[in-house]
Residue, then its C-alpha position, 0 to 999 in steps of 0.5 A: m947508104n943502106t936501106t934504113e938510112q935511106e928511109t930515115t932520110q926520106t921520112n925527114k923530108e918535108v912534103i908541105s911546110k906548115e906555112d904552105l898548109l895554112n895558105h892552102w887551108q886559108g885559100h879554101r876558106n877564101l873560096t868558101r867566103h866567095v860562095i857565101e857572098a854569092f848567095p842571095e840573102k833569103e836563099f842563104f837561109e832558106f834554099s836546100i835540095g833533097g832535104m840537105r841543110t841550107f848553106a847558112e846551116l852548113t856555114s854554121e857547122l864550118l864556123a863551129i869546127g875550124a877556129p874552135g877546133l884549132k883553139g882547143i888543140i892549142n890550149q889542150d882544152i877539149q870542148p864539145y862541138n857547139e854550132a849554136a855559138v856561131k849562128a848569125t841572123t844575116k848573111a853579113g853577120y856570117l861573113e863577119k864571123w867568117d872573117q873573125a874565124t880566119s883571124e883566129i885560125n891565123e893566130y892559133w896556127n902561129q902557136l902550133t909547132i911541127d911536133d904538135f902535128s903528130k900529137t893526138f888530140n880528142l877533138f870536141g871530145e869525140y874524135e881522137f886523132p893526130v892533130i894533122q888528121n884533125i886539120l885535114y878533116f877541117i879542110d876536107n869538111e869545108v870542101h865537101h860542104r862548099g861543093q853543096g853550096f856550088v850545087y845550090l848556087r847552080a840550082l838557083g841559076i847563079q854561077p859559083p866562083f871558079f873553084w881554083n880562084r882561092 
C-alpha cells in the first residue's frame, strides 16, 4: 500500500459514531440538568460571583443554542439567536424546557446524515462553520457554563454532582 492509499484508508475510518457523539452530548446535558436541580430556587435566579451571569441566565443561553441551533441546521433555516424565547420564571420551568430541548435534540439528530457534518451552516446568521464545528461548540459552551455552575454551587456550600456522572 502506498502512502496515498494508506492516508485515504485512514481518513475513511470513523473516530466516533454519530450515535456516540449524541450520547456524549446528552451525557453532558444530563449532568447540566443535575446542576440546575442542585441550585436552591432563589440562588438559581439571583446568585453570581464577580459580575458573572446567574445560572438561570446561563441556562437560558444553553437553551437558546442547542435545540434551536440544531433545528436551524436541519431545516437550513438561519434564525437569529433568541434567548428571550426560552426564559422561564421558575427552576421547574427551566427543567421542563431542558427536557423538551433534550427531546428536540434527539428528534433533529435523527435527521442528520453523516454528510451533513461536513456541510457549512451559518449558525444564527453569525457563525459560518461546518456543522460538526457548530455541534462541538454546543457541547463546549455547555461544559464551560456548567463549570461556572459548579463554582457557584461550591460558593453556596453545595456539593456539585460528580462531573463524570453523566
